[in-house]
C-alpha positions in Angstrom: 173.0 69.6 136.0 170.5 72.4 136.7 170.8 75.3 138.9 169.6 75.3 142.4 167.0 77.6 143.3 167.8 80.6 145.4 166.0 79.5 148.0 167.8 75.9 148.3 171.1 75.9 149.4 174.2 74.2 147.7 176.2 70.8 148.6 178.9 73.2 149.5 176.7 74.9 151.9 175.1 72.2 153.2 178.9 70.6 153.8 179.7 73.9 155.4 177.1 74.3 157.4 177.3 70.4 159.3 180.7 71.0 159.6 179.7 74.1 161.7 177.4 71.8 163.9 180.4 69.1 164.4 178.1 66.3 163.2 180.4 65.4 160.4 183.2 65.5 163.0 181.4 62.7 165.1 181.0 60.8 161.7 184.8 60.9 161.3 185.3 60.2 164.8 183.4 56.8 164.4 185.2 56.4 161.0 188.9 56.3 162.7 187.8 54.4 165.4 186.4 51.7 163.1 190.1 51.5 161.2 191.5 50.4 164.4 188.9 47.9 165.2 186.4 49.5 166.9 182.6 48.7 166.8 181.2 51.8 167.0 177.6 54.3 167.9 176.7 57.3 167.6 174.7 59.5 170.0 174.3 56.4 172.2 171.3 57.2 174.8 171.9 56.3 178.3 169.9 57.5 181.9 171.0 60.2 184.1 169.8 58.3 187.4 170.4 62.1 189.4 168.1 64.0 187.5 166.3 61.3 185.5 167.1 62.8 181.9 168.4 61.4 179.3 172.0 62.1 178.1 173.8 61.1 175.0 177.4 59.8 174.2 178.8 62.0 171.1 180.5 58.5 169.8 181.2 55.4 171.8 183.2 52.5 170.4 184.4 49.4 171.8 186.8 46.2 171.3 186.7 43.0 172.9 189.2 39.9 173.3 189.2 36.7 175.1 191.8 34.9 176.8 190.7 31.0 176.8 191.9 28.1 178.8 189.5 25.3 179.2 187.2 25.6 180.6 187.9 29.5 181.1 186.9 32.2 178.5 188.5 35.4 180.4 186.5 38.4 178.5 188.7 41.9 178.4 186.6 45.1 176.9 188.1 48.3 176.1 185.2 51.2 175.7 185.9 54.7 174.9 183.3 57.2 175.0 184.1 60.5 172.7 182.6 64.2 173.1 183.1 66.0 170.0 183.8 69.4 170.0 184.1 71.0 166.4 186.1 74.3 167.0 188.9 76.7 165.4 189.7 77.9 168.7 192.6 76.1 171.2 192.3 73.9 173.7 194.4 74.5 176.8 195.4 71.6 179.8 196.5 73.5 182.7 198.6 71.4 184.9 202.3 69.8 185.9 204.2 66.9 185.2 202.8 63.5 187.1 204.9 62.5 190.2 202.6 59.8 191.9 200.0 58.0 190.4 198.1 55.0 192.1 197.7 51.2 191.5 194.7 52.1 189.9 196.6 53.9 186.8 194.6 56.7 184.7 192.1 54.5 183.0 189.2 53.2 185.5 189.0 49.3 185.1 185.6 47.5 186.0 185.2 44.1 186.4 182.0 41.9 187.2 183.4 38.7 188.8 187.2 38.9 189.8 188.4 35.4 191.6 190.9 37.4 193.9 187.9 39.5 195.3 187.6 36.3 197.0 190.9 37.6 199.3 193.9 35.2 199.6 196.5 35.5 202.0 199.3 35.6 199.4 197.3 37.7 197.0 196.2 41.4 196.4 192.5 41.2 196.9 191.8 42.4 192.9 193.5 41.3 189.7 193.6 45.0 189.2 196.3 45.8 191.4 197.9 42.2 191.5 198.7 42.0 187.8 199.8 45.5 188.0 197.4 47.2 185.1 198.0 50.3 186.0 201.6 50.2 185.0 200.8 48.7 181.6 202.3 50.5 178.8 200.3 53.0 177.3 199.1 54.5 180.9 200.3 57.2 182.3 203.8 57.4 183.1 205.5 59.9 186.1 207.1 62.0 183.2 203.2 63.0 182.0 202.1 66.3 182.3 198.5 65.5 183.9 196.1 68.5 184.1 194.0 70.1 186.5 192.4 72.7 184.1 191.4 72.2 180.9 190.3 75.9 179.5 188.9 77.2 176.1 190.8 80.2 174.7 188.5 82.6 172.7 189.4 85.3 170.5 188.3 89.2 172.3 189.1 91.7 170.3 193.1 91.7 168.9 193.7 89.4 171.9 192.8 86.3 173.8 190.9 85.7 176.6 191.0 81.9 178.3 187.5 80.4 179.8 186.9 77.2 181.3 183.1 78.4 182.3 181.3 76.2 180.1 183.4 73.2 180.2 182.3 71.6 183.2 178.9 71.1 182.6 179.6 71.0 178.8 182.2 67.9 178.7 183.8 66.8 181.6 180.6 65.9 183.9 178.8 64.4 181.2 181.7 62.1 180.3 181.9 61.2 183.8 178.2 60.4 184.3 178.5 58.1 180.9 182.3 56.4 182.6 180.1 56.0 185.7 177.0 54.4 183.8 179.0 52.2 181.6 181.2 51.0 184.3 178.4 49.8 186.7 176.8 48.2 184.0 179.5 46.5 183.1 180.6 45.3 186.6 176.9 44.4 187.8 176.7 40.7 189.2 176.2 37.6 187.5 175.8 34.3 190.0 176.4 31.9 187.4 179.7 33.6 186.3 182.6 31.1 186.2 185.4 33.2 184.4 186.8 36.8 184.8 186.2 39.9 183.1 187.1 43.0 182.6 186.5 46.4 181.0 188.7 49.5 180.7 186.8 52.6 180.1 188.0 56.0 178.4 186.9 59.5 178.3 188.0 61.2 175.4 187.4 64.8 174.1 188.3 65.3 170.8 188.6 68.6 169.3 189.3 69.7 165.4 190.9 72.8 166.4 194.5 73.0 168.5 195.6 71.8 171.8 198.4 73.2 174.1 199.6 72.0 177.4 200.7 74.6 180.4 203.2 73.0 182.8 203.6 75.5 185.9 205.4 73.2 187.6 208.6 75.1 185.9 210.2 78.1 187.3 208.0 80.0 184.1 205.5 78.4 182.8 206.2 76.5 179.9 203.9 76.2 176.9 204.1 73.4 173.8 201.7 72.3 171.3 200.6 68.6 171.8 198.9 65.7 170.0 197.1 64.5 173.2 197.4 65.1 176.9 195.7 63.8 180.6 193.1 65.9 182.9 191.8 65.3 186.0 189.3 66.0 188.4 187.2 64.6 191.2 183.7 64.6 191.9 182.0 64.7 195.1 178.4 65.6 194.3 175.2 63.2 194.1 175.8 59.4 192.7 179.1 61.0 191.0 182.0 60.6 193.6 185.6 59.5 193.4 188.4 60.8 190.9 187.9 60.6 186.8 190.6 60.7 184.2 189.8 62.4 180.6 192.3 62.6 177.9 192.1 65.6 175.5 193.0 64.6 171.8 193.2 66.9 168.9 191.4 64.7 166.0 193.9 65.2 163.4 196.0 63.0 165.7 193.2 60.3 166.8 194.3 57.2 165.1 198.3 57.7 167.0 196.7 58.1 170.2 194.2 55.1 169.8 197.5 53.2 169.1 199.6 54.9 171.4 197.0 54.2 174.5 194.0 52.4 174.3 195.1 49.8 171.8 198.1 49.2 173.6 196.8 49.6 177.0 194.4 46.2 175.7 196.9 44.3 174.7 198.9 44.8 176.8 196.6 44.0 179.4 195.5 40.3 177.1 199.2 39.5 177.1 199.3 39.9 181.0 195.8 38.2 181.7 197.2 35.6 179.1 199.9 34.4 181.5 198.2 34.3 184.4 195.3 32.4 183.7 196.0 30.4 186.7 195.0 33.3 188.9 191.5 32.3 187.4 191.5 29.3 187.9 189.7 27.8 191.2 191.6 24.7 191.5 195.1 26.2 190.9 194.4 28.7 193.8 193.0 26.2 196.1 195.9 24.2 195.7 198.1 26.8 196.1 197.0 29.6 198.2 194.2 27.6 200.1 191.1 28.5 201.2 190.5 32.5 201.0 188.8 34.6 203.3 185.6 34.7 201.9 185.3 31.1 201.5 181.5 30.1 200.8 181.4 32.4 198.0 184.6 30.6 196.4 182.8 27.7 197.0 179.9 28.2 195.0 182.4 29.4 192.2 184.3 25.9 192.5 180.9 24.2 192.3 180.2 26.0 189.1 183.5 25.4 187.5 183.5 21.6 188.4 180.1 21.3 187.0 180.8 23.6 183.6 183.8 21.5 182.9 182.3 18.1 183.4 179.0 19.0 181.0 182.0 20.4 178.3 183.5 17.3 178.5 180.0 15.0 178.3 179.0 17.5 175.3 182.7 16.7 173.7 182.1 12.9 174.0 179.0 12.9 172.6 
């Protein structure tokens, strides 16, 4: 093999240079996602409605399942949006033990069509609430630490300096914008829909460096190394409103995290839907819950449902 010319990098130099950019980390994250059954895409663009600019998701992944009972076919989609940071410097999650969390859970849920939104007297006006999606296995529990600040440790001579100056603009805000865009797109109404669908959206920072959690609730702040942790931030600016939860994950433990959290929540939600298919059947709802407050919209859905079922039966008899 000939020796490369002095002005041409060696293969090792190319890999070293690419490692510093983070491009290789993005591909490795996508490979882990694919190994868990996710469809993936890198550098997926999406529009920022506030600025008019195009933004990118470092790594996007999705897995989908169906719960079926003729003629219903309920679609469940779980999507992850990953921001990848290739660094040897540690990230620190600063927060307290989680004592209270709302019924919506820590993962953003969207639906284009949910029959319980028609408002039946004896049921909560959302399948997310009625089926307890917020307390599914894999969701945060009261014993988990929930961060309120995320900082990066940087060397300053022989000491370390904690810095969060670029965390918001380069990590948290872009992830929230991407999550909002995907959730809004998923929940766009379809007038011809007869089956419910649900999307779970996970916002994730994957770091190649060490990760630590600092629990401020203890009498003395407690520092511990961790595989992953969660961060909550609230936005009140322009089109980005409300609370968002982000997971920070060490790349070395990404596969374990996906199994314990994302895939577990997905499978638990699918089981919950399959056990409660009657909530998505308009004839069962009418017979057992009576007419809802949004009666006109319900009747339109009931008509679509019956017409679709008749067409399905007619086609099978041909």
